[in-house]
FIROPA-656744 format. One record per residue (C-alpha): x, z, y. Coordinates in Angstrom, 1 decimal, decimal comma, always signed. Last residue first. Example, Ala and Ser with C-alpha at 12.3 -4.5 7.8 and 13.67 -1.06 7.14 Angstrom:
// FIROPA-656744
REC      X      Z      Y
REC  +13,7   +7,1   -1,1
REC  +12,3   +7,8   -4,5
This chain:
// FIROPA-656744
REC      X      Z      Y
REC   +9,9  -16,9  -23,0
REC   +9,7  -15,9  -19,3
REC   +6,2  -16,2  -17,8
REC   +5,9  -12,6  -16,6
REC   +9,5  -12,2  -15,6
REC  +10,0  -15,4  -13,6
REC   +6,4  -15,3  -12,5
REC   +6,5  -11,8  -10,9
REC   +9,2  -11,9   -8,2
REC   +9,4  -15,4   -6,7
REC   +6,1  -17,0   -7,7
REC   +4,2  -13,8   -7,0
REC   +5,9  -13,4   -3,6
REC   +5,3  -17,0   -2,7
REC   +1,6  -16,6   -3,4
REC   +1,4  -13,4   -1,5
REC   +3,0  -14,8   +1,6
REC   +3,9  -12,5   +4,5
REC   +2,2   -9,4   +3,1
REC   +4,1   -9,7   -0,2
REC   +7,4  -10,0   +1,6
REC   +6,8   -6,7   +3,3
REC   +6,6   -4,9   -0,1
REC   +3,6   -2,6   +0,4
REC   +4,0   +1,1   +0,9
REC   +1,0   +2,9   -0,5
REC   +1,8   +5,3   -3,3
REC   -0,1   +8,5   -3,1
REC   +1,6  +11,9   -2,8
REC   -0,7  +14,6   -4,2
REC   -0,4  +18,0   -2,7
REC   -4,0  +18,5   -1,8
REC   -4,8  +17,7   -5,5
REC   -6,0  +14,8   -7,6
REC   -9,6  +13,7   -7,3
REC  -10,6  +16,4   -4,9
REC   -7,6  +16,0   -2,5
REC   -7,6  +12,2   -3,0
REC  -11,2  +12,0   -1,8
REC  -13,6  +10,5   -4,4
REC  -15,3  +13,8   -5,2
REC  -16,4  +14,3   -1,6
REC  -15,3  +16,7   +1,0
REC  -15,7  +14,5   +4,1
REC  -13,4  +15,9   +6,8
REC  -12,0  +12,8   +8,3
REC  -13,8   +9,5   +8,0
REC  -11,8   +7,0   +5,9
REC  -13,7   +7,7   +2,7
REC  -12,7   +7,1   -0,9
REC  -15,3   +5,2   -3,0
REC  -17,5   +6,8   -5,6
REC  -20,6   +4,7   -4,8
REC  -22,0   +7,6   -2,8
REC  -18,8   +7,3   -0,7
REC  -20,1   +4,3   +1,1
REC  -23,6   +5,7   +1,7
REC  -22,1   +8,9   +3,0
REC  -19,6   +6,9   +5,1
REC  -22,5   +5,1   +6,7
REC  -24,4   +8,3   +7,6
REC  -21,2  +10,0   +8,9
REC  -20,3   +6,8  +11,0
REC  -17,7   +4,3   +9,8
REC  -20,4   +2,2   +8,0
REC  -22,5   +2,4  +11,2
REC  -19,6   +1,1  +13,4
REC  -19,2   -1,9  +11,1
REC  -23,0   -2,6  +11,1
REC  -23,4   -2,3  +14,8
REC  -20,4   -4,6  +15,4
REC  -21,9   -7,2  +13,1
REC  -25,4   -7,0  +14,6
REC  -23,8   -7,5  +18,0
REC  -21,8  -10,4  +16,8
REC  -24,6  -12,4  +15,2
REC  -23,2  -15,9  +14,8
REC  -19,7  -14,5  +14,0
REC  -17,0  -17,1  +15,0
REC  -14,0  -14,7  +14,8
REC  -15,4  -12,9  +11,8
REC  -15,5   -9,1  +12,2
REC  -13,7   -7,5   +9,2
REC  -14,7   -4,5   +7,1
REC  -11,4   -3,5   +5,4
REC  -10,7   -1,4   +2,3
REC   -7,2   -0,2   +2,8
REC   -4,6   +0,4   +0,0
REC   -3,9   +3,2   -2,4
REC   -1,9   +3,6   -5,6
REC   -2,8   +7,0   -7,1
REC   -0,3   +9,3   -8,8
REC   -0,2   +9,2  -12,7
REC   -0,4  +12,7  -14,0
REC   -4,1  +12,7  -13,1
REC   -4,9  +10,1  -15,8
REC   -8,4   +8,9  -15,3
REC  -11,6   +9,6  -17,4
REC  -14,0   +7,7  -19,5
REC  -16,6   +8,5  -22,3
REC  -19,6   +7,7  -20,1
REC  -21,6  +10,7  -18,9
REC  -23,2   +8,9  -16,0
REC  -21,1  +10,9  -13,5
REC  -18,0   +9,8  -15,4
REC  -19,1   +6,2  -15,1
REC  -19,3   +6,5  -11,3
REC  -16,0   +8,4  -11,1
REC  -14,2   +5,7  -13,1
REC  -15,6   +2,8  -11,0
REC  -14,8   +4,6   -7,8
REC  -11,2   +5,2   -9,0
REC  -10,5   +1,5   -9,5
REC   -8,8   +0,8  -12,8
REC   -5,4   -0,7  -13,4
REC   -4,3   -0,9  -16,1
REC   -7,1   +0,2  -18,6
REC   -6,6   +2,4  -21,6
REC   -8,3   +2,7  -25,0
REC   -9,8   -0,7  -25,3
REC  -13,1   -2,1  -26,9
REC  -14,6   +1,3  -26,4
REC  -17,6   +0,2  -24,4
REC  -16,3   +2,0  -21,3
REC  -13,0   +0,1  -21,7
REC  -14,9   -3,2  -22,0
REC  -16,7   -2,3  -18,8
REC  -13,3   -1,8  -17,1
REC  -12,2   -5,3  -18,0
REC  -15,4   -6,8  -16,6
REC  -14,7   -5,0  -13,3
REC  -11,0   -5,7  -13,4
REC  -11,8   -9,4  -13,6
REC   -9,4  -12,1  -14,7
REC   -8,1  -10,3  -17,8
REC   -4,8  -10,2  -19,6
REC   -4,5  -10,1  -23,4
REC   -1,8   -7,7  -24,7
REC   +1,8   -8,5  -25,4
REC   +3,1   -5,0  -24,8
REC   +6,4   -6,6  -23,9
REC   +4,9   -7,9  -20,6
REC   +4,1   -4,4  -19,4
REC   +7,6   -3,3  -20,2
REC   +9,1   -6,2  -18,3
REC   +7,0   -5,2  -15,3
REC   +8,2   -1,6  -15,4
REC  +11,9   -2,6  -16,1
REC  +11,8   -4,9  -13,1
REC  +10,4   -2,2  -10,8
REC  +13,1   +0,3  -11,9
REC  +15,9   -2,2  -11,5
REC  +14,6   -3,4   -8,1
REC  +14,4   +0,1   -6,7
REC  +12,6   +0,8   -3,5
REC  +10,0   +2,7   -5,4
REC   +7,3   +2,4   -2,7
REC   +7,7   -1,3   -1,9
REC   +8,0   -2,4   -5,5
REC   +5,2   -0,1   -6,5
REC   +3,0   -1,4   -3,7
REC   +3,7   -5,1   -4,6
REC   +3,0   -4,3   -8,3
REC   -0,2   -2,6   -7,4
REC   -1,3   -5,6   -5,3
REC   -0,7   -8,0   -8,2
REC   -2,5   -5,5  -10,5
REC   -5,5   -5,5   -8,2
REC   -5,9   -9,3   -8,0
REC   -3,5  -12,1   -6,9
REC   -4,0  -13,9  -10,2
REC   -0,4  -13,6  -11,5
REC   -0,6   -9,9  -12,6
REC   -3,6  -10,6  -14,9
REC   -5,3   -7,2  -15,3
REC   -4,4   -5,4  -18,5
REC   -6,7   -3,7  -21,1
REC   -4,5   -1,6  -23,4
REC   -5,0   -0,9  -27,1
REC   -2,8   -3,6  -28,7
REC   +0,4   -2,1  -27,6
REC   -0,2   +1,3  -26,0
REC   +2,3   +3,1  -28,2
REC   +4,9   +0,7  -27,1
REC   +5,0   +2,4  -23,6
REC   +4,6   +0,3  -20,5
REC   +2,6   +3,2  -18,9
REC   +5,5   +5,7  -18,9
REC   +6,9   +4,5  -15,6
REC   +3,5   +4,9  -13,9
REC   +3,5   +8,6  -14,8
REC   +3,1  +11,0  -17,8
REC   +1,1   +8,5  -19,9
REC   -1,7   +9,9  -22,0
REC   -1,1  +10,6  -25,8
REC   -1,4  +14,4  -25,5
REC   -4,8  +14,0  -23,8
REC   -6,2  +12,2  -26,9
REC   -7,1   +8,6  -26,6
REC  -10,0   +6,7  -28,1
REC  -13,0   +8,9  -27,5
REC  -11,8   +9,8  -24,0
REC  -11,6   +6,1  -23,0
REC   -8,8   +5,8  -20,5
REC   -8,3   +5,0  -16,8
REC   -5,0   +4,6  -14,9
REC   -5,8   +4,8  -11,2
REC   -6,1   +2,5   -8,2
REC   -7,7   +3,7   -5,0
REC   -9,2   +1,3   -2,5
REC   -9,4   +3,3   +0,6
REC  -12,1   +3,5   +3,2
REC  -13,8   +1,8   +6,2
REC  -10,7   +0,3   +7,8
REC  -11,8   -1,8  +10,8
REC   -9,3   -4,5  +11,7
REC   -7,5   -5,0  +15,0
REC   -6,5   -1,5  +16,2
REC   -5,9   -0,3  +12,6
REC   -6,9   +3,3  +12,1
REC   -6,2   +5,6   +9,2
REC   -7,8   +9,1   +8,6
REC  -10,6   +8,2  +11,1
REC  -12,1  +10,6  +13,7
REC  -10,1   +9,4  +16,6
REC  -11,1   +5,8  +15,8
REC  -14,8   +6,5  +16,2
REC  -15,2   +4,0  +19,1
REC  -14,0   +1,5  +16,5
REC  -11,3   -1,1  +17,1
REC  -12,1   -4,7  +16,5
REC  -10,1   -7,8  +17,1
REC  -11,9  -11,0  +15,9
REC  -10,9  -12,5  +12,6
REC  -10,2  -16,1  +11,5
REC   -6,9  -16,3  +13,5
REC   -5,0  -17,4  +10,4
REC   -3,0  -14,2  +10,4
REC   -6,2  -12,2  +10,5
REC   -7,6  -14,1   +7,5
REC   -4,4  -13,4   +5,5
REC   -4,6   -9,8   +6,7
REC   -8,1   -9,5   +5,2
REC   -6,3  -10,2   +1,9
REC   -5,4   -6,5   +2,0
REC   -8,9   -5,5   +0,8
REC  -12,1   -7,2   +1,9
REC  -15,6   -6,7   +3,3
REC  -16,2   -9,6   +5,6
REC  -18,7   -9,5   +8,5
REC  -20,6  -12,1  +10,6
REC  -20,7  -15,3   +8,5
REC  -21,3  -19,0   +9,1
REC  -20,4  -19,9  +12,7
REC  -18,6  -23,0  +11,5
REC  -15,6  -24,4  +13,4
REC  -14,4  -26,5  +10,4
REC  -11,2  -24,5  +10,4
REC  -13,2  -21,3  +10,2
REC  -15,4  -22,6   +7,4
REC  -12,5  -23,6   +5,2
REC  -10,7  -20,3   +6,0
REC  -13,8  -18,4   +5,1
REC  -14,4  -20,2   +1,8
REC  -10,8  -19,9   +0,6
REC  -10,5  -16,2   +1,5
REC  -13,8  -15,5   -0,2
REC  -12,8  -17,3   -3,3
REC   -9,5  -15,5   -3,5
REC  -11,2  -12,1   -3,2
REC  -13,9  -12,6   -5,8
REC  -17,5  -13,2   -4,8
REC  -20,6  -11,6   -3,3
REC  -22,7  -13,4   -0,6
REC  -24,9  -11,2   +1,6
REC  -28,0  -11,5   +3,7
REC  -29,3   -8,7   +6,0
REC  -32,4   -9,3   +8,2
REC  -32,3   -7,0  +11,2
REC  -35,7   -5,5  +12,2
REC  -35,0   -2,0  +10,9
REC  -31,9   -0,1  +11,9
REC  -31,7   +3,2  +10,0
REC  -33,4   +1,9   +6,9
REC  -31,6   -1,5   +7,2
REC  -28,2   +0,2   +7,3
REC  -28,9   +2,3   +4,2
REC  -30,2   -0,7   +2,4
REC  -27,1   -2,7   +3,4
REC  -24,7   -0,1   +2,2
REC  -26,3   +0,7   -1,1
REC  -26,9   -3,0   -1,7
REC  -23,2   -3,8   -1,2
REC  -22,2   -1,1   -3,7
REC  -24,6   -2,3   -6,4
REC  -23,4   -5,9   -5,8
REC  -19,8   -4,9   -6,6
REC  -17,5   -5,3   -3,6
REC  -15,8   -8,6   -2,8
REC  -18,0   -9,1   +0,2
REC  -19,3  -11,8   +2,5
REC  -21,9  -10,5   +5,0
REC  -24,5  -12,2   +7,2
REC  -26,6  -10,1   +9,7
REC  -29,8  -11,3  +11,2
REC  -32,3  -10,6  +14,0
REC  -30,2  -11,7  +17,0
REC  -32,7  -10,0  +19,2
REC  -32,6   -6,9  +17,0
REC  -28,8   -6,9  +17,3
REC  -29,1   -6,8  +21,2
REC  -31,6   -3,9  +21,0
REC  -29,2   -2,1  +18,5
REC  -26,0   -2,5  +20,4
REC  -26,6   -0,3  +23,5
REC  -28,3   +2,7  +21,8
REC  -25,8   +2,1  +18,9
REC  -22,9   +2,9  +21,1
REC  -24,1   +6,3  +22,2
REC  -25,2   +7,3  +18,7
REC  -21,8   +6,3  +17,3
REC  -19,9   +8,5  +19,7
REC  -22,2  +11,4  +18,9
REC  -22,0  +11,0  +15,2
REC  -18,2  +10,7  +15,3
REC  -17,9  +13,9  +17,2
REC  -20,3  +15,7  +14,8
REC  -18,3  +14,4  +11,8
REC  -15,1  +15,7  +13,3
REC  -16,4  +19,1  +14,1
REC  -18,2  +19,6  +10,8
REC  -15,5  +18,4   +8,4
REC  -12,3  +19,6  +10,1
REC  -11,4  +22,7   +8,0
REC   -9,9  +20,8   +5,1
REC   -9,1  +17,1   +5,4
REC   -5,9  +16,9   +3,6
REC   -2,2  +16,1   +4,2
REC   -2,1  +13,8   +1,2
REC   -3,5  +11,0   +3,3
REC   -0,2  +10,9   +5,2
REC   +1,0   +8,1   +2,9
REC   -1,7   +5,9   +4,4
REC   -0,4   +6,5   +7,9
REC   +3,1   +5,5   +6,9
REC   +1,7   +2,3   +5,3
REC   -0,3   +1,5   +8,5
REC   +2,8   +1,8  +10,6
REC   +4,7   -0,4   +8,2
REC   +2,1   -3,0   +8,4
REC   +2,0   -3,0  +12,2
REC   +5,8   -3,3  +12,3
REC   +5,6   -6,2   +9,8
REC   +3,2   -8,0  +12,2
């Protein structure tokens, strides 16, 4: 398991190599492979007649995907349930242990590995795997979740922005930072595990976490709600923010931007086939469609970072930062084995110290 995680981490670091020059050829190959598969799966999926999705994505993002899929493949009723990561994991594991054929597909971040370890996922490797930036032979990776430091352009001047992750726990941000709760197993928890695995310096990591705590700012249980407060001007800076949220608001003309001097923290966005899927053909068709050029176009229209090679979109790391950017992606192996134990062992003693 750890070997597989390390392979995935190395592949993620290679994102900085770029997609230039491959767009047309790769997309065409992917489209041809998907077309051949869909001719076989679509009639079977129509007979099943339904697709059930659990997702932690924003409702707007889910609807864009499902609407695009239904437009291309009519006759399959799509239902979804949206919730937070921990609630999805708890519900799926409960249903799986009870033997329930309750859901077909799960859109999840690294918590998908918890479901895989429990046997609640079915192995899935896309026919389009050669066209993907990162491939996992057991879980489909549809894109990258990219964390950035966001700020309100009306509240902070460029000269006052942090110069790197290490500069973020700066006393000048005391009282003006929106901070995710590092103990809830959300984006900041994942970020801390990636920084610890990437920096490989216990002293540097400990200083960073102690610095965040010393800011003595309120913590939030939802990065989405926290980001909306940043947009509204309630805070000057948000740690962390998701790149797709920032890009979407920038497109609307909202007074937000992200700090390019702070390199992105990235981790996979999975689309998982449930082990007891009641509509397996519809599930496989949906996963393959999301990985196809048409599906990736719908996926990246929300500002998310693609996994299909050669897509020159604003959310790609090359466009959002530069072709030379080196993202941080190496997870601390202990976090993958047991996230709860990792938080109790490494974060809690610092975060809850008096």
